PASEBA-1860 file (N, C-alpha, C; in nm, 3 decimals):
! residues 287
1> MPALLADW> 0.081/-0.122/0.000/0.000/0.000/0.000/0.085/0.127/0.000 ~ 0.191/0.138/0.086/0.275/0.259/0.080/0.335/0.281/-0.058 ~ 0.379/0.171/-0.125/0.436/0.185/-0.259/0.333/0.237/-0.357 ~ 0.209/0.187/-0.342/0.102/0.232/-0.431/0.074/0.381/-0.410 ~ 0.069/0.424/-0.283/0.043/0.565/-0.255/0.158/0.653/-0.303 ~ 0.281/0.598/-0.300/0.395/0.676/-0.346/0.386/0.704/-0.496 ~ 0.323/0.614/-0.571/0.308/0.633/-0.716/0.183/0.711/-0.753 ~ 0.105/0.751/-0.653/-0.019/0.823/-0.681/0.012/0.971/-0.701
9> PFHPTVIA> -0.022/1.027/-0.816/0.017/1.166/-0.843/-0.060/1.270/-0.761 ~ -0.189/1.245/-0.732/-0.272/1.338/-0.656/-0.269/1.479/-0.716 ~ -0.319/1.492/-0.839/-0.328/1.624/-0.903/-0.449/1.698/-0.849 ~ -0.433/1.808/-0.778/-0.547/1.880/-0.718/-0.649/1.925/-0.822 ~ -0.603/1.969/-0.941/-0.697/2.021/-1.040/-0.788/1.910/-1.093 ~ -0.731/1.791/-1.114/-0.812/1.679/-1.163/-0.915/1.637/-1.057 ~ -0.868/1.620/-0.934/-0.957/1.578/-0.826/-1.066/1.682/-0.803 ~ -1.028/1.810/-0.801/-1.126/1.917/-0.779/-1.227/1.922/-0.894
17> GVLLAAVL> -1.180/1.905/-1.017/-1.272/1.908/-1.131/-1.372/1.794/-1.128 ~ -1.326/1.674/-1.095/-1.416/1.559/-1.087/-1.515/1.575/-0.973 ~ -1.468/1.620/-0.858/-1.558/1.641/-0.743/-1.661/1.749/-0.774 ~ -1.618/1.857/-0.840/-1.711/1.964/-0.874/-1.818/1.913/-0.970 ~ -1.778/1.836/-1.071/-1.875/1.780/-1.165/-1.973/1.688/-1.094 ~ -1.923/1.607/-1.001/-2.010/1.515/-0.927/-2.110/1.591/-0.841 ~ -2.064/1.696/-0.773/-2.152/1.776/-0.687/-2.259/1.847/-0.770 ~ -2.218/1.906/-0.882/-2.314/1.977/-0.966/-2.418/1.880/-1.024
25> YWRGLSYS> -2.372/1.763/-1.065/-2.465/1.663/-1.119/-2.564/1.618/-1.013 ~ -2.513/1.590/-0.892/-2.602/1.549/-0.781/-2.700/1.661/-0.747 ~ -2.653/1.785/-0.748/-2.740/1.898/-0.720/-2.850/1.908/-0.826 ~ -2.813/1.888/-0.953/-2.912/1.893/-1.059/-3.014/1.781/-1.048 ~ -2.969/1.661/-1.010/-3.063/1.550/-0.989/-3.158/1.579/-0.874 ~ -3.105/1.634/-0.766/-3.189/1.667/-0.651/-3.295/1.770/-0.688 ~ -3.256/1.867/-0.768/-3.353/1.968/-0.813/-3.460/1.902/-0.900 ~ -3.419/1.811/-0.988/-3.515/1.743/-1.074/-3.614/1.662/-0.992
33> QSRGLARH> -3.566/1.593/-0.889/-3.654/1.514/-0.805/-3.752/1.602/-0.729 ~ -3.704/1.717/-0.681/-3.792/1.806/-0.606/-3.900/1.868/-0.694 ~ -3.875/1.875/-0.826/-3.973/1.933/-0.920/-4.047/1.825/-0.998 ~ -4.025/1.699/-0.961/-4.093/1.590/-1.031/-4.041/1.567/-1.170 ~ -3.914/1.601/-1.194/-3.855/1.587/-1.328/-3.752/1.475/-1.334 ~ -3.743/1.393/-1.231/-3.639/1.290/-1.224/-3.656/1.186/-1.333 ~ -3.780/1.172/-1.388/-3.801/1.071/-1.492/-3.717/1.099/-1.617 ~ -3.673/1.225/-1.631/-3.592/1.260/-1.747/-3.447/1.214/-1.733
41> VPWWRAAA> -3.411/1.165/-1.613/-3.274/1.119/-1.589/-3.281/0.977/-1.535 ~ -3.286/0.875/-1.621/-3.291/0.736/-1.574/-3.165/0.701/-1.494 ~ -3.177/0.598/-1.412/-3.067/0.559/-1.325/-2.942/0.520/-1.404 ~ -2.964/0.463/-1.524/-2.848/0.417/-1.600/-2.769/0.534/-1.658 ~ -2.833/0.647/-1.677/-2.758/0.765/-1.721/-2.672/0.818/-1.605 ~ -2.728/0.817/-1.486/-2.650/0.859/-1.369/-2.532/0.764/-1.347 ~ -2.555/0.634/-1.368/-2.447/0.536/-1.354/-2.339/0.559/-1.459 ~ -2.379/0.594/-1.580/-2.281/0.622/-1.686/-2.199/0.746/-1.653
49> FAAALLVL> -2.262/0.846/-1.594/-2.187/0.967/-1.556/-2.086/0.935/-1.446 ~ -2.127/0.855/-1.347/-2.035/0.816/-1.241/-1.919/0.734/-1.299 ~ -1.950/0.644/-1.393/-1.844/0.564/-1.456/-1.749/0.652/-1.534 ~ -1.801/0.754/-1.603/-1.715/0.845/-1.680/-1.618/0.919/-1.587 ~ -1.668/0.964/-1.472/-1.580/1.033/-1.377/-1.473/0.939/-1.322 ~ -1.511/0.815/-1.295/-1.413/0.718/-1.247/-1.306/0.690/-1.353 ~ -1.347/0.681/-1.480/-1.251/0.658/-1.588/-1.156/0.777/-1.599 ~ -1.209/0.898/-1.584/-1.122/1.016/-1.589/-1.021/1.014/-1.475
57> LLALDSPL> -1.066/0.976/-1.356/-0.972/0.965/-1.243/-0.867/0.858/-1.269 ~ -0.909/0.745/-1.323/-0.816/0.637/-1.352/-0.712/0.680/-1.455 ~ -0.756/0.756/-1.555/-0.666/0.797/-1.662/-0.571/0.908/-1.619 ~ -0.620/1.002/-1.538/-0.544/1.124/-1.513/-0.490/1.136/-1.371 ~ -0.546/1.062/-1.276/-0.501/1.076/-1.138/-0.500/0.942/-1.067 ~ -0.416/0.853/-1.116/-0.397/0.721/-1.056/-0.252/0.681/-1.082 ~ -0.206/0.570/-1.026/-0.070/0.525/-1.056/-0.043/0.509/-1.206 ~ -0.148/0.498/-1.287/-0.129/0.490/-1.432/-0.059/0.615/-1.485
65> ESLADRFL> -0.088/0.730/-1.424/-0.024/0.855/-1.465/0.127/0.850/-1.441 ~ 0.167/0.793/-1.329/0.310/0.779/-1.301/0.376/0.679/-1.394 ~ 0.306/0.568/-1.421/0.360/0.468/-1.513/0.376/0.524/-1.654 ~ 0.287/0.617/-1.692/0.290/0.672/-1.828/0.418/0.748/-1.856 ~ 0.484/0.798/-1.752/0.611/0.867/-1.772/0.725/0.771/-1.802 ~ 0.705/0.642/-1.769/0.813/0.545/-1.785/0.785/0.441/-1.894 ~ 0.656/0.417/-1.922/0.620/0.311/-2.016/0.519/0.364/-2.118 ~ 0.547/0.334/-2.243/0.460/0.378/-2.352/0.323/0.311/-2.344
73> WAHMLQHE> 0.317/0.183/-2.305/0.188/0.112/-2.301/0.094/0.180/-2.202 ~ 0.147/0.230/-2.089/0.063/0.297/-1.991/0.010/0.430/-2.044 ~ 0.098/0.502/-2.115/0.055/0.628/-2.175/-0.051/0.605/-2.282 ~ -0.034/0.498/-2.359/-0.132/0.466/-2.463/-0.266/0.429/-2.400 ~ -0.261/0.355/-2.289/-0.384/0.318/-2.219/-0.456/0.443/-2.169 ~ -0.380/0.542/-2.122/-0.440/0.669/-2.082/-0.521/0.730/-2.196 ~ -0.459/0.734/-2.313/-0.525/0.794/-2.429/-0.652/0.718/-2.467 ~ -0.646/0.587/-2.459/-0.764/0.507/-2.494/-0.876/0.527/-2.392
81> LLTLGAAP> -0.840/0.539/-2.265/-0.942/0.562/-2.162/-1.012/0.696/-2.183 ~ -0.936/0.796/-2.225/-0.995/0.928/-2.248/-1.086/0.928/-2.371 ~ -1.037/0.873/-2.482/-1.108/0.886/-2.610/-1.215/0.779/-2.630 ~ -1.193/0.659/-2.578/-1.287/0.549/-2.600/-1.359/0.506/-2.474 ~ -1.326/0.566/-2.361/-1.392/0.533/-2.236/-1.472/0.650/-2.182 ~ -1.401/0.754/-2.139/-1.468/0.868/-2.076/-1.560/0.942/-2.171 ~ -1.515/0.966/-2.295/-1.596/1.047/-2.390/-1.731/0.984/-2.421 ~ -1.738/0.858/-2.467/-1.871/0.800/-2.494/-1.956/0.785/-2.369
89> LLLFSAPW> -1.894/0.758/-2.254/-1.971/0.746/-2.130/-2.034/0.880/-2.092 ~ -1.958/0.988/-2.108/-2.013/1.120/-2.078/-2.133/1.152/-2.167 ~ -2.121/1.122/-2.295/-2.232/1.147/-2.387/-2.349/1.056/-2.356 ~ -2.321/0.930/-2.325/-2.427/0.835/-2.294/-2.505/0.878/-2.170 ~ -2.437/0.945/-2.078/-2.505/0.989/-1.954/-2.592/1.112/-1.976 ~ -2.572/1.183/-2.090/-2.648/1.306/-2.119/-2.654/1.398/-1.998 ~ -2.539/1.447/-1.953/-2.536/1.522/-1.826/-2.575/1.668/-1.838 ~ -2.603/1.715/-1.960/-2.618/1.859/-1.981/-2.736/1.916/-1.903
97> LPLWRSVP> -2.850/1.845/-1.902/-2.968/1.897/-1.832/-2.949/1.899/-1.681 ~ -2.902/1.789/-1.618/-2.877/1.796/-1.473/-2.774/1.903/-1.435 ~ -2.668/1.917/-1.515/-2.568/2.019/-1.483/-2.627/2.159/-1.496 ~ -2.712/2.180/-1.596/-2.776/2.310/-1.614/-2.871/2.339/-1.498 ~ -2.943/2.237/-1.454/-3.036/2.256/-1.342/-2.966/2.275/-1.209 ~ -2.837/2.245/-1.202/-2.763/2.267/-1.078/-2.733/2.415/-1.057 ~ -2.741/2.493/-1.165/-2.719/2.638/-1.155/-2.842/2.701/-1.088 ~ -2.823/2.792/-0.993/-2.938/2.856/-0.927/-3.035/2.916/-1.029
105> LPARRSTL> -3.163/2.906/-0.999/-3.266/2.950/-1.092/-3.251/3.096/-1.135 ~ -3.223/3.191/-1.045/-3.205/3.331/-1.091/-3.092/3.345/-1.193 ~ -2.983/3.270/-1.172/-2.871/3.277/-1.267/-2.910/3.218/-1.401 ~ -2.988/3.110/-1.400/-3.033/3.051/-1.527/-3.123/3.148/-1.602 ~ -3.214/3.211/-1.531/-3.305/3.304/-1.596/-3.232/3.424/-1.653 ~ -3.139/3.479/-1.577/-3.065/3.595/-1.627/-2.977/3.558/-1.746 ~ -2.922/3.436/-1.744/-2.840/3.391/-1.858/-2.925/3.377/-1.983 ~ -3.041/3.316/-1.969/-3.130/3.299/-2.084/-3.177/3.434/-2.138
113> RWILRRRW> -3.209/3.527/-2.047/-3.253/3.660/-2.092/-3.140/3.729/-2.168 ~ -3.017/3.716/-2.117/-2.902/3.778/-2.184/-2.883/3.721/-2.324 ~ -2.900/3.591/-2.339/-2.884/3.527/-2.470/-2.995/3.568/-2.565 ~ -3.119/3.571/-2.514/-3.233/3.602/-2.600/-3.233/3.747/-2.646 ~ -3.172/3.836/-2.569/-3.169/3.977/-2.607/-3.059/4.008/-2.707 ~ -2.970/3.916/-2.731/-2.859/3.939/-2.823/-2.858/3.832/-2.931 ~ -2.831/3.876/-3.051/-2.830/3.781/-3.162/-2.697/3.710/-3.179 ~ -2.585/3.775/-3.145/-2.455/3.718/-3.178/-2.426/3.585/-3.106
121> PRRLWHQL> -2.471/3.563/-2.979/-2.444/3.430/-2.922/-2.513/3.318/-2.999 ~ -2.638/3.345/-3.045/-2.709/3.243/-3.121/-2.647/3.223/-3.259 ~ -2.602/3.333/-3.321/-2.536/3.320/-3.452/-2.405/3.245/-3.439 ~ -2.330/3.278/-3.333/-2.203/3.208/-3.311/-2.226/3.060/-3.289 ~ -2.325/3.025/-3.206/-2.356/2.885/-3.182/-2.400/2.815/-3.311 ~ -2.479/2.884/-3.391/-2.525/2.826/-3.517/-2.407/2.799/-3.611 ~ -2.315/2.895/-3.619/-2.199/2.878/-3.708/-2.109/2.765/-3.659 ~ -2.086/2.759/-3.528/-2.001/2.654/-3.472/-2.060/2.516/-3.496
129> TRVLWTPT> -2.190/2.502/-3.471/-2.252/2.372/-3.489/-2.260/2.335/-3.636 ~ -2.277/2.434/-3.723/-2.283/2.405/-3.866/-2.149/2.355/-3.918 ~ -2.040/2.409/-3.861/-1.906/2.368/-3.905/-1.861/2.241/-3.836 ~ -1.872/2.239/-3.702/-1.821/2.125/-3.625/-1.917/2.008/-3.622 ~ -2.048/2.038/-3.628/-2.147/1.933/-3.611/-2.178/1.863/-3.744 ~ -2.073/1.819/-3.811/-2.089/1.738/-3.931/-2.001/1.615/-3.915 ~ -2.047/1.499/-3.962/-1.969/1.376/-3.944/-1.829/1.384/-4.003 ~ -1.815/1.447/-4.120/-1.684/1.454/-4.184/-1.585/1.533/-4.100
137> VAWLLFAG> -1.627/1.650/-4.053/-1.539/1.733/-3.971/-1.508/1.664/-3.839 ~ -1.610/1.603/-3.777/-1.588/1.533/-3.650/-1.488/1.419/-3.666 ~ -1.503/1.343/-3.776/-1.411/1.231/-3.802/-1.269/1.281/-3.823 ~ -1.254/1.383/-3.903/-1.121/1.436/-3.934/-1.056/1.497/-3.810 ~ -1.135/1.564/-3.727/-1.080/1.621/-3.604/-1.029/1.511/-3.512 ~ -1.112/1.408/-3.493/-1.076/1.299/-3.404/-0.951/1.226/-3.453 ~ -0.955/1.182/-3.579/-0.843/1.105/-3.634/-0.719/1.194/-3.650 ~ -0.739/1.317/-3.693/-0.625/1.405/-3.716/-0.553/1.442/-3.588
145> VFSLWHIP> -0.628/1.483/-3.485/-0.566/1.521/-3.359/-0.495/1.402/-3.295 ~ -0.559/1.285/-3.297/-0.499/1.167/-3.237/-0.370/1.129/-3.310 ~ -0.372/1.132/-3.443/-0.253/1.097/-3.520/-0.144/1.201/-3.504 ~ -0.183/1.329/-3.505/-0.085/1.437/-3.495/-0.004/1.428/-3.367 ~ -0.073/1.402/-3.255/-0.003/1.399/-3.127/0.083/1.274/-3.110 ~ 0.070/1.178/-3.200/0.156/1.060/-3.193/0.278/1.071/-3.285 ~ 0.295/1.186/-3.349/0.420/1.214/-3.418/0.530/1.223/-3.313 ~ 0.643/1.158/-3.332/0.746/1.152/-3.227/0.783/1.286/-3.165
153> ALYDLALQ> 0.801/1.390/-3.247/0.842/1.520/-3.192/0.739/1.576/-3.095 ~ 0.610/1.571/-3.132/0.505/1.622/-3.045/0.484/1.532/-2.923 ~ 0.494/1.401/-2.944/0.475/1.306/-2.834/0.582/1.329/-2.727 ~ 0.708/1.342/-2.770/0.816/1.366/-2.675/0.801/1.501/-2.606 ~ 0.755/1.602/-2.682/0.736/1.735/-2.623/0.631/1.731/-2.514 ~ 0.523/1.657/-2.536/0.417/1.646/-2.435/0.468/1.581/-2.307 ~ 0.560/1.489/-2.320/0.616/1.423/-2.202/0.719/1.511/-2.131 ~ 0.779/1.604/-2.202/0.880/1.691/-2.143/0.819/1.811/-2.073
161> REEVHTLE> 0.702/1.858/-2.122/0.642/1.980/-2.067/0.499/1.952/-2.022 ~ 0.472/1.978/-1.896/0.344/1.944/-1.836/0.228/2.018/-1.902 ~ 0.250/2.147/-1.936/0.141/2.224/-1.995/0.103/2.170/-2.134 ~ 0.203/2.122/-2.208/0.174/2.062/-2.338/0.102/1.929/-2.321 ~ 0.141/1.855/-2.219/0.076/1.727/-2.190/-0.072/1.749/-2.155 ~ -0.099/1.851/-2.076/-0.237/1.884/-2.040/-0.318/1.922/-2.164 ~ -0.257/2.003/-2.252/-0.325/2.042/-2.376/-0.354/1.918/-2.461 ~ -0.260/1.826/-2.469/-0.279/1.704/-2.547/-0.401/1.627/-2.497
169> HALFLGTA> -0.409/1.605/-2.367/-0.520/1.529/-2.312/-0.652/1.603/-2.328 ~ -0.650/1.735/-2.315/-0.772/1.813/-2.333/-0.823/1.802/-2.477 ~ -0.732/1.807/-2.573/-0.771/1.794/-2.713/-0.822/1.653/-2.744 ~ -0.759/1.553/-2.685/-0.807/1.416/-2.704/-0.951/1.403/-2.656 ~ -0.977/1.452/-2.535/-1.112/1.438/-2.480/-1.213/1.523/-2.557 ~ -1.174/1.645/-2.592/-1.266/1.734/-2.663/-1.303/1.683/-2.800 ~ -1.204/1.642/-2.879/-1.235/1.591/-3.013/-1.307/1.456/-3.006 ~ -1.279/1.377/-2.902/-1.351/1.250/-2.886/-1.499/1.274/-2.856
177> LIFWAQAV> -1.529/1.378/-2.779/-1.669/1.411/-2.751/-1.740/1.451/-2.880 ~ -1.674/1.533/-2.963/-1.733/1.574/-3.090/-1.752/1.451/-3.180 ~ -1.653/1.363/-3.182/-1.659/1.244/-3.266/-1.773/1.151/-3.223 ~ -1.778/1.115/-3.095/-1.879/1.018/-3.048/-2.019/1.075/-3.049 ~ -2.031/1.208/-3.045/-2.164/1.269/-3.048/-2.235/1.244/-3.180 ~ -2.161/1.204/-3.282/-2.223/1.171/-3.411/-2.289/1.033/-3.409 ~ -2.264/0.955/-3.303/-2.322/0.820/-3.296/-2.391/0.792/-3.163 ~ -2.366/0.874/-3.061/-2.426/0.853/-2.929/-2.523/0.967/-2.901
185> PSRPLHPR> -2.654/0.943/-2.900/-2.749/1.049/-2.868/-2.727/1.100/-2.727 ~ -2.720/1.231/-2.711/-2.696/1.291/-2.580/-2.775/1.419/-2.573 ~ -2.902/1.407/-2.538/-2.994/1.520/-2.540/-2.933/1.643/-2.475 ~ -2.938/1.756/-2.545/-3.015/1.791/-2.665/-2.943/1.762/-2.797 ~ -2.830/1.695/-2.795/-2.757/1.664/-2.918/-2.808/1.533/-2.976 ~ -2.823/1.530/-3.108/-2.873/1.410/-3.175/-2.791/1.384/-3.301 ~ -2.752/1.258/-3.324/-2.678/1.226/-3.448/-2.762/1.256/-3.571 ~ -2.694/1.296/-3.678/-2.762/1.328/-3.803/-2.763/1.211/-3.901
193> MSYPMQAI> -2.678/1.113/-3.878/-2.665/1.003/-3.973/-2.761/0.889/-3.939 ~ -2.792/0.809/-4.040/-2.870/0.687/-4.016/-2.781/0.585/-3.946 ~ -2.844/0.479/-3.892/-2.767/0.377/-3.822/-2.661/0.310/-3.911 ~ -2.693/0.273/-4.035/-2.587/0.215/-4.120/-2.471/0.310/-4.144 ~ -2.500/0.439/-4.164/-2.393/0.535/-4.187/-2.310/0.556/-4.060 ~ -2.375/0.550/-3.944/-2.301/0.560/-3.819/-2.206/0.441/-3.804 ~ -2.252/0.322/-3.843/-2.168/0.203/-3.834/-2.046/0.216/-3.926 ~ -2.067/0.268/-4.048/-1.955/0.290/-4.141/-1.860/0.394/-4.085
201> YLTTAALQ> -1.916/0.499/-4.029/-1.838/0.607/-3.966/-1.745/0.553/-3.858 ~ -1.799/0.468/-3.772/-1.717/0.410/-3.665/-1.617/0.308/-3.720 ~ -1.658/0.232/-3.820/-1.568/0.130/-3.877/-1.443/0.194/-3.937 ~ -1.461/0.302/-4.011/-1.345/0.368/-4.072/-1.254/0.428/-3.965 ~ -1.312/0.479/-3.857/-1.229/0.533/-3.748/-1.152/0.422/-3.679 ~ -1.217/0.306/-3.661/-1.148/0.192/-3.599/-1.031/0.146/-3.686 ~ -1.052/0.140/-3.817/-0.945/0.097/-3.906/-0.827/0.195/-3.901 ~ -0.858/0.324/-3.895/-0.750/0.423/-3.888/-0.668/0.404/-3.760
209> SNVLGSLL> -0.735/0.380/-3.649/-0.665/0.359/-3.522/-0.588/0.228/-3.523 ~ -0.644/0.125/-3.586/-0.575/-0.004/-3.594/-0.446/0.008/-3.675 ~ -0.449/0.090/-3.780/-0.327/0.112/-3.860/-0.219/0.177/-3.774 ~ -0.259/0.277/-3.694/-0.163/0.344/-3.608/-0.106/0.248/-3.504 ~ -0.194/0.163/-3.448/-0.147/0.065/-3.351/-0.055/-0.037/-3.414 ~ -0.085/-0.077/-3.536/-0.002/-0.177/-3.604/0.138/-0.124/-3.633 ~ 0.150/0.007/-3.657/0.282/0.065/-3.677/0.370/0.046/-3.555 ~ 0.309/0.050/-3.437/0.384/0.027/-3.314/0.411/-0.122/-3.293
217> VFSTGPIY> 0.311/-0.205/-3.323/0.327/-0.349/-3.302/0.439/-0.406/-3.387 ~ 0.449/-0.362/-3.511/0.547/-0.418/-3.604/0.672/-0.332/-3.620 ~ 0.690/-0.235/-3.529/0.810/-0.152/-3.536/0.934/-0.233/-3.502 ~ 1.046/-0.197/-3.561/1.172/-0.270/-3.540/1.275/-0.189/-3.462 ~ 1.237/-0.067/-3.425/1.328/0.016/-3.346/1.250/0.117/-3.265 ~ 1.311/0.178/-3.164/1.242/0.278/-3.081/1.194/0.397/-3.165 ~ 1.072/0.440/-3.139/1.014/0.553/-3.212/1.023/0.682/-3.130 ~ 1.001/0.671/-3.001/0.996/0.788/-2.914/1.123/0.798/-2.831
225> TWYATQPR> 1.194/0.910/-2.848/1.322/0.931/-2.779/1.306/0.930/-2.628 ~ 1.194/0.985/-2.580/1.172/0.994/-2.435/1.181/0.856/-2.370 ~ 1.110/0.760/-2.425/1.109/0.627/-2.365/1.239/0.551/-2.391 ~ 1.304/0.580/-2.502/1.430/0.512/-2.534/1.541/0.555/-2.439 ~ 1.531/0.677/-2.383/1.637/0.729/-2.295/1.603/0.718/-2.147 ~ 1.484/0.667/-2.113/1.448/0.651/-1.973/1.528/0.538/-1.910 ~ 1.583/0.558/-1.790/1.655/0.448/-1.723/1.559/0.336/-1.685 ~ 1.598/0.212/-1.712/1.515/0.097/-1.683/1.596/-0.006/-1.606
233> SASALPVL> 1.530/-0.069/-1.512/1.595/-0.176/-1.437/1.607/-0.300/-1.525 ~ 1.687/-0.395/-1.482/1.708/-0.516/-1.561/1.579/-0.596/-1.576 ~ 1.491/-0.585/-1.478/1.364/-0.661/-1.483/1.252/-0.586/-1.553 ~ 1.277/-0.459/-1.589/1.172/-0.378/-1.653/1.152/-0.421/-1.798 ~ 1.038/-0.385/-1.850/1.004/-0.417/-1.989/1.098/-0.343/-2.084 ~ 1.164/-0.413/-2.177/1.253/-0.345/-2.272/1.178/-0.243/-2.357 ~ 1.251/-0.148/-2.412/1.190/-0.039/-2.488/1.107/-0.091/-2.604 ~ 1.162/-0.181/-2.682/1.091/-0.230/-2.800/0.968/-0.313/-2.761
241> SDQHLAGA> 0.981/-0.394/-2.657/0.866/-0.472/-2.610/0.757/-0.380/-2.556 ~ 0.798/-0.275/-2.488/0.703/-0.175/-2.439/0.629/-0.111/-2.555 ~ 0.700/-0.082/-2.662/0.640/-0.021/-2.781/0.540/-0.116/-2.847 ~ 0.577/-0.244/-2.857/0.487/-0.342/-2.915/0.362/-0.359/-2.829 ~ 0.380/-0.360/-2.697/0.266/-0.373/-2.606/0.174/-0.252/-2.617 ~ 0.232/-0.134/-2.637/0.150/-0.013/-2.654/0.063/-0.023/-2.778 ~ 0.121/-0.072/-2.889/0.042/-0.090/-3.010/-0.067/-0.193/-2.993 ~ -0.036/-0.302/-2.922/-0.136/-0.404/-2.897/-0.246/-0.351/-2.807
249> TMDVFVTI> -0.209/-0.269/-2.709/-0.309/-0.208/-2.620/-0.406/-0.123/-2.700 ~ -0.353/-0.043/-2.792/-0.439/0.039/-2.876/-0.531/-0.047/-2.963 ~ -0.474/-0.147/-3.028/-0.553/-0.230/-3.119/-0.664/-0.305/-3.046 ~ -0.632/-0.364/-2.931/-0.732/-0.441/-2.856/-0.842/-0.351/-2.805 ~ -0.804/-0.237/-2.745/-0.903/-0.144/-2.690/-0.995/-0.093/-2.800 ~ -0.935/-0.050/-2.912/-1.012/0.003/-3.025/-1.106/-0.103/-3.081 ~ -1.056/-0.224/-3.100/-1.137/-0.331/-3.159/-1.257/-0.363/-3.071 ~ -1.236/-0.376/-2.941/-1.347/-0.412/-2.851/-1.452/-0.303/-2.846
257> VFFVAIVA> -1.409/-0.179/-2.821/-1.504/-0.069/-2.803/-1.582/-0.043/-2.932 ~ -1.513/-0.035/-3.044/-1.581/-0.006/-3.169/-1.668/-0.124/-3.214 ~ -1.624/-0.246/-3.188/-1.705/-0.362/-3.225/-1.838/-0.361/-3.149 ~ -1.832/-0.336/-3.019/-1.956/-0.330/-2.939/-2.047/-0.219/-2.989 ~ -1.989/-0.102/-3.018/-2.070/0.012/-3.064/-2.133/-0.018/-3.200 ~ -2.057/-0.078/-3.290/-2.109/-0.106/-3.424/-2.218/-0.212/-3.419 ~ -2.200/-0.315/-3.338/-2.304/-0.418/-3.323/-2.431/-0.357/-3.266 ~ -2.416/-0.267/-3.167/-2.534/-0.201/-3.110/-2.607/-0.118/-3.215
265> LLGYWLQE> -2.533/-0.044/-3.296/-2.595/0.037/-3.400/-2.668/-0.049/-3.502 ~ -2.608/-0.160/-3.542/-2.674/-0.250/-3.636/-2.799/-0.312/-3.574 ~ -2.793/-0.339/-3.444/-2.912/-0.390/-3.375/-3.025/-0.289/-3.374 ~ -2.992/-0.162/-3.347/-3.094/-0.057/-3.351/-3.152/-0.041/-3.491 ~ -3.065/-0.057/-3.591/-3.110/-0.045/-3.730/-3.210/-0.156/-3.763 ~ -3.182/-0.278/-3.720/-3.274/-0.389/-3.745/-3.407/-0.368/-3.672 ~ -3.400/-0.318/-3.549/-3.524/-0.290/-3.475/-3.605/-0.182/-3.545 ~ -3.537/-0.079/-3.592/-3.605/0.029/-3.664/-3.670/-0.024/-3.791
273> DERAPDPA> -3.600/-0.113/-3.860/-3.653/-0.169/-3.984/-3.775/-0.257/-3.956 ~ -3.773/-0.330/-3.844/-3.886/-0.416/-3.810/-4.008/-0.335/-3.770 ~ -3.984/-0.219/-3.708/-4.097/-0.134/-3.666/-4.159/-0.058/-3.783 ~ -4.084/-0.045/-3.892/-4.135/0.031/-4.006/-4.255/-0.042/-4.066 ~ -4.361/0.031/-4.102/-4.480/-0.034/-4.160/-4.449/-0.096/-4.295 ~ -4.505/-0.211/-4.321/-4.487/-0.282/-4.448/-4.596/-0.237/-4.545 ~ -4.560/-0.168/-4.655/-4.665/-0.121/-4.750/-4.750/-0.234/-4.805 ~ -4.691/-0.354/-4.816/-4.767/-0.466/-4.873/-4.879/-0.513/-4.783
281> RRPAIAN> -4.867/-0.479/-4.651/-4.969/-0.526/-4.556/-5.071/-0.420/-4.524 ~ -5.060/-0.303/-4.585/-5.157/-0.198/-4.557/-5.293/-0.236/-4.616 ~ -5.400/-0.213/-4.543/-5.533/-0.247/-4.597/-5.567/-0.159/-4.714 ~ -5.630/-0.218/-4.810/-5.671/-0.143/-4.930/-5.779/-0.042/-4.893 ~ -5.772/0.074/-4.953/-5.870/0.180/-4.926/-5.980/0.170/-5.033 ~ -6.099/0.155/-4.983/-6.212/0.142/-5.075/-6.235/0.272/-5.149 ~ -6.262/0.257/-5.280/-6.289/0.375/-5.363/-6.437/0.413/-5.349
END
């Protein structure tokens, strides 16, 4: 236990952010229950929100954070937890309404009045959603940002400078939220694509990530200078084996998460198709 606590980073900003989100969400749920609105927040959405916060803590404030400075596989696992764990769970929980209801009522009313009296906030929101809220842009942002930060120069820079590392993780989570929002309904946000198109959208993203992981799995020499120059004990995982394990971690995580999501989408598509009325069975209308 002492060794485990010694490896625990205890980042105050991460812990404070997670606790604040949990308190605001609980406050919003309490308000909903007091107003008879709790039916809009099923228990499984609350469970998904709690799971998302736990995944964020695991990724950013656990011994995994300390291991990520020494081993590439741990750092890769961090990235997968942020982009394929926390992001879809946050969207699945649809936390926007409870968090909004946690704000005191006078503040909510004054905010809405301020927005309604001015056109530019609505125009800005419309322009942002029109540009960002498209599957093509969301896909390119997600794949592009993830690939860009795995270029050796940027990857090593993020490990050398804490502020760059924080920016990297923030961009991973932010672009992952935009990406998954195209396939995970999160009221008031709704996907624009049909279920088959969502499945294709996720499949192409999975293939892109698998290619990146395969480059690490089949690499024949160290790619990242930071990990190649880190001192390692004789019993520690060698640099090249660590690199191969990192690629395998990415491939396995990506394959499992995307496979489950794609199967679910295809299942919803079949259910939707079965519910659709059959024109051949419609009763004839008498003339």
